[in-house]
N, C-alpha and C positions, 0 to 999 in steps of 0.2 A: 323678629323680623330680618329682613335681609339689608345690608348695607355693604357699599362698596366705595372705599375711601382712598382717593388718589393723593399721591405725593403732591407737596407744596410746590409753588411756583419756583422755577429755576431760570436764571440767566445765563446764557453761555455764549461764546463767540463763535462765528463761523469756522467750519473746520473742526471744531470740538465734538466730542461724544457727550450723551447723556443717557442715563437709566431713570425712566419713569416707572412708579411702584403702584399697585393697587392692592390695598389690603382688603379682604372679602370675610364677611361674616355673614351667618344665615343659611349658608349653603356650602357644599364641597366643590372646589374645582373640577373634580374628578365626576362629578354629577352633571354637570351642565356646561355648554359652551360659554365662553366669556371673550368679548370682542373689545377691541381698541378703535375708537373713533375720534376724530379731531375735527375742529372748527376753527379755521383761519379768521382773522379779524374781517368782518363784513362779508363773508363767504358761507356757503353751504357748508353742512356737515359732509365730511369725506370719512369713507370706511377704510381703514387700514388692514385690519385682519382679524382673525379669530383664533383662538385655540380651543378645540372640542375636549369634551370630558375624556375620551381616550388619550389625548395628548397630541393628536394630529392637528396641523395648522394649515389654515388657508388664508393668504394675503392677497389684497388687491394689487393688480400688475404694477401700478406706480410705486408701491411700497416693497416689494421683493428683494431690492438691492441693499438699501441702507437701513432697514428696519427689521428687528428681530424680536419675535413674541416668544416669551418663555413664562415657566411659572416654577414655584416651590410649593409641592402640595402639603408639605409637612407645615409650613408657615401659612398655607392658604392665600398666598399672595400672586399676583399677576405682575409681569414685568414687560416693559418695551424699550428695547435698546435702540437709539437711532445714533448712526456713525455720520462722520463728514456733515455736520449740521450746516443747513443753509438757510438763510433769512427767510425762505417761504416755509420753514418747519415753524415758524412762530404761529402758535395756535392755542387754544383751550383743547387738553386731551381727555377724554373721556373712557372710563371702562363701563362695559355694559353686560348685563347678564342676558342669555337667550332663554329660551322656553325649552330647549331640547339638548339632550346630551351629546348628540352626534349629528353629521349631516343629514342623515335618514333616519326617522323614527317610524316604527311599524305598530299600528294599532290592530289589535285582533277584534 
């Protein structure tokens, strides 16, 4: 089966940086897009961004400056680096697999 296991909870002070990781098994990061999503306490889910199978990245407009998505295909791990942490960054962060390898899929 497929499993995505994110890193344990971390507590940081405002202004610090943090790296979140997501260990993936059951599929290769190069075969599907994988996204980062977060849910602040009492609020709706927020889409941070996605790294496609090709390695290209799409990010939500409000997450372009302080948030960096990357991956290690050898370890099959996904990363989210957040700089200059703010109290508003307090949230549960999720990684999620998409059904397509890239932005566009063509079916014959």
